[in-house]
Steps between C-alpha positions, in 0.01 A plus 500: 500500500688492170773254412818613336529394134800278585300310763202458268726366223675261740166369628369453145814312393490282810134413445566423131785269602280316748223456246742379233622227734149372568477309171795273576299249704199479271451189287562541129205517268430173322371519144214293363734283292703419813181413684384281211837320497468433874146369449617275215772353723251454786257322265771244423696477828665169412675649194814710473399780263735757353303808394576634154294745297238710678260765378203696627230703330250739652141474391344818627597656830416204722588180310847360426576177318844352573659223293792295634713233335732259673709189455498203733843395617383162634304363205375141536519284188226580250419839652551820300747733674332827390223653712291813463225654707271801490377696800223757502502767769215742564584780742821305581300195611553170319172411330619242249782252446545256213773287356558593136775243443592191702388499859399213723274233360131474592410372843398134521 
């Protein structure tokens, strides 16, 4: 059985329309700098941090280093308001986190 060209075209367009609508419910992709910013905020949950400059650099095909800077909105007296952190991701998995400026003090 052969389909008429008009039917084949209509079916192809209908299928393309259905497939194009499938992406609407998918979560957006989150970049490594966004993930690092979220991790920085989670590492200091008591602080209100406004994220500023972010950058990321690939080191090979599997390693990404993300740098994030932020400013605390709720700075206690004697505490510097500027914060910075670095995250290392290997195959999209966090393998390292360090404060490069500011950050919470050492544990007692």
